[in-house]
C-alpha positions in Angstrom: 29.9 -25.8 -2.3 28.1 -25.2 -5.8 25.2 -24.8 -6.4 23.6 -27.4 -8.5 25.2 -26.2 -12.4 22.4 -25.0 -14.9 22.4 -23.5 -18.0 23.0 -19.5 -17.2 24.2 -20.0 -13.2 27.7 -19.4 -14.4 28.4 -16.3 -13.7 26.2 -16.2 -10.2 27.4 -14.4 -7.2 25.6 -16.5 -5.6 26.8 -19.1 -6.6 29.1 -21.3 -4.8 27.6 -19.9 -1.0 26.1 -23.1 -0.8 24.9 -27.0 -2.2 20.8 -26.3 -2.7 19.6 -27.1 -5.6 17.8 -25.2 -8.3 13.9 -25.1 -8.5 13.1 -24.2 -12.5 9.6 -22.0 -13.0 6.8 -23.6 -13.1 5.7 -22.2 -16.4 2.3 -22.8 -18.6 1.7 -21.4 -22.1 -1.7 -19.6 -22.9 -1.5 -18.7 -18.8 -3.4 -14.9 -18.4 -1.8 -14.8 -15.1 2.4 -15.2 -13.8 3.2 -15.3 -9.4 6.0 -14.6 -9.0 7.4 -14.7 -5.2 10.5 -14.7 -3.7 13.0 -17.8 -3.8 12.5 -22.3 -2.7 12.0 -23.9 0.0 13.2 -27.0 1.5 9.8 -28.3 0.5 10.3 -26.7 -3.5 14.0 -28.4 -3.5 13.1 -31.9 -1.9 9.4 -31.1 -4.9 11.9 -29.6 -7.6 8.5 -27.5 -8.0 7.8 -23.8 -7.3 5.6 -22.6 -4.1 5.0 -26.7 -2.7 5.7 -26.2 1.1 3.0 -23.5 3.6 2.8 -20.9 1.8 2.1 -22.5 -2.0 -0.4 -24.2 0.5 -2.5 -21.0 1.8 -1.6 -19.6 -1.6 -3.9 -22.7 -3.3 -6.7 -22.4 -1.0 -6.6 -19.1 0.1 -5.8 -16.5 -2.6 -6.3 -18.3 -5.7 -10.0 -18.8 -5.1 -9.7 -14.8 -4.8 -8.4 -13.9 -7.9 -10.3 -16.7 -10.0 -7.2 -18.6 -10.1 -6.4 -22.2 -9.8 -3.0 -24.9 -10.4 -2.3 -25.9 -13.5 -4.1 -22.7 -15.4 -1.7 -20.1 -13.4 2.4 -19.5 -14.1 4.6 -19.5 -11.1 7.7 -18.6 -10.8 10.4 -17.0 -7.7 12.8 -13.9 -8.3 15.8 -16.5 -6.8 15.4 -20.0 -8.2 17.3 -20.9 -4.7 17.9 -21.1 -1.1 20.1 -18.1 -0.6 22.6 -19.3 1.6 20.7 -22.4 2.2 18.1 -21.0 3.9 15.0 -18.5 3.5 15.4 -15.6 5.0 17.6 -12.8 2.4 19.1 -9.8 3.0 17.9 -6.2 2.7 16.7 -5.2 -1.0 20.2 -3.2 -0.8 22.5 -5.4 0.1 24.4 -4.9 -3.3 25.7 -8.9 -3.6 21.6 -9.5 -3.5 20.7 -6.7 -6.0 23.5 -8.6 -8.1 22.1 -12.3 -7.5 18.6 -10.7 -8.3 19.9 -9.4 -11.9 22.1 -12.3 -12.6 18.5 -14.6 -12.1 16.3 -12.7 -13.6 18.0 -12.4 -16.8 19.6 -15.3 -17.2 16.5 -18.3 -16.3 12.8 -15.3 -16.2 10.9 -15.5 -19.3 7.6 -13.9 -19.9 5.6 -17.0 -21.0 3.4 -17.1 -23.8 0.2 -15.6 -23.5 1.0 -13.4 -19.9 -0.5 -11.0 -19.7 -0.7 -9.6 -15.9 2.3 -10.3 -13.2 1.0 -10.3 -9.3 5.0 -10.2 -7.7 4.1 -11.8 -4.4 7.0 -9.7 -2.5 9.2 -6.5 -2.2 12.2 -8.3 -4.2 9.6 -9.7 -6.8 8.1 -6.2 -7.6 12.2 -5.2 -7.7 12.7 -8.0 -10.5 9.9 -8.2 -12.4 10.0 -3.3 -12.2 13.3 -2.7 -11.4 11.4 -0.4 -8.3 14.6 0.0 -5.9 12.2 -0.2 -2.9 8.4 -1.2 -4.1 6.9 -0.6 -0.1 8.3 2.8 0.4 6.8 5.5 0.1 8.2 9.4 0.1 8.0 9.4 4.3 9.6 6.0 4.2 6.1 3.7 5.0 5.6 0.6 4.3 3.0 0.9 1.6 4.3 2.5 -1.3 3.0 0.7 -4.3 1.3 -2.6 -2.6 -1.9 -2.9 -4.2 -1.2 -0.6 -6.9 0.1 -1.8 -10.4 3.6 -0.7 -12.5 4.6 -1.3 -15.9 7.1 -4.6 -16.5 10.5 -3.9 -16.9 12.6 -5.7 -15.3 16.2 -3.9 -14.4 14.7 -1.3 -15.7 12.7 1.3 -13.2 10.9 3.6 -15.5 9.7 6.0 -12.6 6.3 7.1 -14.6 5.6 11.3 -14.1 2.3 10.7 -14.0 -0.9 8.1 -13.3 0.0 4.8 -15.3 -2.6 3.0 -16.6 -1.5 -0.5 -18.7 -2.7 -0.9 -22.2 -4.0 -3.9 -23.8 -0.6 -4.1 -25.0 1.3 -3.4 -21.9 2.1 -5.6 -19.4 1.1 -4.4 -15.5 3.0 -5.7 -12.3 0.4 -5.6 -9.1 2.7 -4.6 -6.5 1.4 -7.0 -3.3 3.6 -8.2 0.0 4.6 -11.7 0.0 2.5 -14.6 1.2 4.5 -15.6 4.3 3.9 -12.0 6.0 0.8 -13.3 7.4 2.6 -16.3 9.2 4.5 -12.7 11.3 1.2 -10.1 10.8 -2.0 -12.3 9.7 -3.6 -8.7 9.7 -2.3 -8.3 6.6 -4.6 -10.1 4.8 -7.0 -7.7 4.1 -5.1 -5.6 1.8 -3.3 -8.6 0.1 -6.8 -10.5 0.1 -8.1 -7.3 -1.6 -5.4 -7.2 -4.0 -5.3 -10.2 -4.9 -8.9 -9.9 -5.6 -8.1 -7.6 -8.3 -6.1 -10.0 -10.9 -9.0 -10.6 -13.2 -9.6 -6.9 -13.4 -6.3 -6.5 -14.6 -6.5 -9.3 -16.7 -9.2 -7.4 -18.3 -8.3 -4.0 -18.5 -11.4 -3.0 -16.4 -9.5 -1.5 -13.5 -7.5 0.9 -13.0 -9.4 2.9 -14.8 -7.8 6.6 -16.8 -7.1 9.1 -15.2 -10.2 11.6 -15.2 -9.3 14.5 -17.9 -8.3 17.7 -14.8 -10.5 21.4 -15.4 -8.7 24.6 -14.0 -12.2 26.4 -13.5 -13.9 26.6 -10.1 -17.1 24.5 -10.2 -19.8 27.0 -10.8 -22.8 25.6 -9.6 -20.9 23.0 -6.9 -21.8 19.4 -7.1 -24.2 18.2 -4.5 -21.5 15.4 -3.4 -18.1 16.0 -3.8 -14.6 15.3 -1.9 -12.5 18.1 -1.2 -8.5 18.1 -1.1 -6.2 21.1 -0.8 -2.4 22.0 -0.8 -0.7 24.7 0.9 2.4 26.2 1.8 4.2 23.9 4.2 5.8 26.8 6.9 2.4 28.3 6.7 -0.6 26.1 6.5 -3.0 29.0 6.1 -1.5 29.4 2.5 -3.6 28.0 0.0 -1.6 26.5 -3.2 -4.4 25.3 -4.6 -7.2 22.6 -3.7 -8.9 20.4 -6.1 -12.5 18.7 -5.9 -14.2 15.2 -7.4 -17.5 14.4 -8.2 -18.2 10.7 -10.2 -17.6 12.0 -14.0 -15.0 15.0 -12.8 -12.0 16.5 -11.5 -11.2 19.9 -10.6 -7.6 21.7 -9.7 -8.4 24.9 -9.2 -5.0 27.7 -8.3 -5.4 29.9 -4.8 -5.9 32.9 -7.0 -9.1 31.4 -8.2 -10.0 30.0 -5.2 -13.0 33.0 -4.8 -16.5 31.7 -3.5 -18.6 29.2 -5.3 -22.7 28.3 -4.6 -23.5 25.3 -3.5 -26.9 24.1 -2.7 -27.9 24.0 1.4 -27.5 20.1 2.8 -24.3 19.6 0.1 -22.1 16.8 1.5 -18.0 17.3 1.2 -16.0 14.5 2.0 -12.2 15.3 3.1 -9.6 13.3 4.1 -8.7 14.6 8.2 -11.4 17.1 7.4 -9.8 19.3 10.4 -6.3 20.6 8.0 -9.2 21.0 5.0 -12.5 22.7 6.5 -10.8 25.8 6.8 -10.2 26.5 3.3 -13.6 24.9 2.3 -15.0 28.1 4.6 -12.9 30.6 1.8 -15.0 28.4 -1.1 -17.9 27.2 0.6 -20.7 28.5 3.2 -19.1 25.7 5.6 -22.5 26.6 8.2 -25.4 25.2 4.8 -22.5 22.3 3.8 -22.7 18.4 5.1 -18.8 18.0 6.4 -17.3 14.1 5.9 -14.1 12.9 6.9 -12.9 9.5 5.0 -10.0 9.6 7.6 -12.8 9.1 10.9 -15.3 7.1 8.9 -11.6 4.1 8.2 -11.1 4.9 11.8 -14.5 3.3 13.5 -14.3 0.7 10.6 -11.1 -0.3 10.8 -9.4 0.8 13.7 -6.7 -1.3 14.1 -4.9 -0.1 10.2 -3.5 2.4 8.2 -5.5 5.3 7.8 -3.4 7.3 5.1 -4.8 8.4 1.8 -1.9 5.9 -0.2 -3.5 2.8 1.9 -6.9 3.4 1.2 -6.9 4.3 -2.5 -4.7 1.3 -2.9 -7.6 -0.5 -1.0 -10.9 1.6 -2.8 -9.0 3.9 -5.6 -10.5 3.6 -9.3 -7.0 4.7 -10.6 -3.6 3.6 -10.6 -1.4 5.4 -7.5 -0.6 9.2 -8.1 1.0 9.4 -4.2 5.0 9.6 -5.8 4.2 12.8 -7.7 3.7 15.3 -5.4 7.2 16.6 -7.0 6.7 15.2 -10.6 3.1 16.2 -11.6 1.5 17.8 -8.7 -1.9 18.9 -10.5 -2.6 15.1 -10.6 -0.8 14.3 -7.8 -3.6 17.1 -6.2 -6.4 15.6 -8.4 -6.2 12.2 -7.4 -6.1 13.2 -3.8 -9.5 14.3 -4.1 -10.5 11.5 -6.4 -9.5 8.8 -4.0 -11.2 10.6 -0.9 -14.1 9.8 -3.0 -13.4 6.3 -4.3 -13.0 5.3 -0.6 -15.8 7.8 0.5 -18.1 4.8 -1.8 -16.6 2.5 -0.2 -17.2 3.3 3.6 -20.4 4.1 3.4 -21.0 1.0 1.9 -19.8 -0.4 5.1 -21.7 1.2 7.2 -24.3 -0.4 5.7 -23.6 -3.8 6.7 -22.3 -2.8 10.2 -24.5 0.1 11.8 -23.2 0.2 14.6 -20.0 1.6 13.3 -22.0 4.3 11.8 -23.6 5.2 14.7 -20.4 5.6 16.5 -19.2 7.4 13.6 -22.5 9.8 13.1 -22.4 10.4 16.9 -19.2 10.3 18.1 -16.5 11.1 15.5 -17.9 13.5 13.3 -19.5 15.4 16.0 -15.6 16.3 16.6 -14.5 18.3 13.7 -16.1 20.9 15.4 -13.9 20.9 18.3 -11.1 19.7 16.2 -11.3 22.6 14.2 -11.8 25.8 17.3 -8.6 23.6 18.8 -6.4 24.6 14.9 -7.8 27.7 15.5 -7.2 29.1 19.1 -4.9 26.3 19.9 -5.6 23.6 23.3 -4.8 24.6 26.7 -2.0 22.2 28.4 -1.9 21.6 32.0 2.1 21.4 31.4 3.0 20.1 35.6 0.7 17.5 34.6 1.9 16.4 31.5 5.4 16.1 32.7 4.6 13.8 35.5 2.5 11.5 33.6 6.3 10.9 31.1 7.4 10.1 34.0 5.2 7.9 35.0 5.5 5.7 31.9 8.8 6.2 31.5 9.3 4.2 34.7 6.8 1.4 33.5 8.4 1.7 29.9 12.1 0.4 32.0 10.4 -1.7 34.2 9.0 -3.9 31.8 12.3 -3.6 29.6 14.1 -5.2 32.4 11.6 -7.8 33.2 11.8 -8.9 29.5 16.1 -8.7 29.4 15.1 -11.0 32.4 13.0 -13.6 31.2 15.0 -13.5 27.6 18.5 -13.4 28.9 19.7 -10.9 26.5 18.7 -7.4 26.0 15.9 -6.8 23.7 14.5 -3.8 22.9 10.8 -4.0 24.1 10.3 -1.0 21.7 11.0 -3.5 18.7 8.4 -4.9 17.0 11.4 -6.6 15.1 13.1 -8.1 17.9 9.9 -9.3 19.8 8.5 -10.6 16.8 11.9 -12.4 16.0 12.2 -13.8 19.8 8.1 -14.9 19.3 7.8 -16.9 16.1 11.5 -18.2 15.5 12.9 -18.6 19.4 9.8 -19.8 20.8 7.7 -20.5 17.8 4.8 -19.5 18.3 2.5 -20.0 15.9 
């Protein structure tokens, strides 16, 4: 059966796969924000309006207040305006048929509302439709953080890979990328990052965030400031070979090539912040008297405050960074990439330090348990660690035996060969079959 005929639907590769009706966008001319989501559900079909089901109710109840929005004052749209094959599940974004359907629906039915200054794209399908970004939530290492929490230029269907840190100007339409709200029904821990994303909407409308990347100085700082963030780039085959280092203060960013990385004067007690300091401190020692300075580590700080969350710098920069994303520039713009690491490390340190003031017990753990590990980690990197290989082999054998036992019991209980090491298979069974909520 055919999708209900609508102007523009003719020629859509999805047309003819079900009898689901078309759900139009809800547009309010003059509204500064357009929020774009995935596709309609059964409730949206019944009412002919987007975002009226459980996801929409959660949006209005929890996320609209964070963004300073309310229904009737924000335009709402879906990437696909009918249900895919009559259901709610979309195939992977790599699916060519889906890509063609998104491209057709966007070209035929998407119109930027008059007065819209910012687009919030909820989910990778919406980000792809509004920017052309091929896989927005996978970075170079294939991790799921990617562009979440950052902005991309509005460019539907025509991906323009940024070759520098992009900052939207007064006439640009920035697209803020975040996870789809429905993800919280399966992975509620993501609400921390998503709430942070939604809270940025009015800063983005007012162009107070992200700020323009500061000019980069290439000469060594002299003297070294009392508070700074430090990061290094080195040869992958030999981490002892420094390529360059970057340093950020509250008002300046330095990126210094290895050939110019000589000793610099620093006041005793100065604070130097690194992310995963055990990697960078050996290079700090070439420049600063390590015994006279205080080393801070934002990765260890975040591990204390948010132990169950990712601690990589791209994720932390998406929460606390003053500028837009820089992690895609490792090859395209290595100087700005290096400077961005130092700048986002400094921004992260300020944010986590403020959290420590509200959580003194976590600060005690960091000061007395985590930060004292740094000298031990440094010695381990320099001299190695002794390992009782026989004991390790015994422990591995016991662990593998326990894993096999758990797998057998799970498969017996479910009646099919589930892989308990697959979070997708386990979550699909719990949420879709058992109905866990």
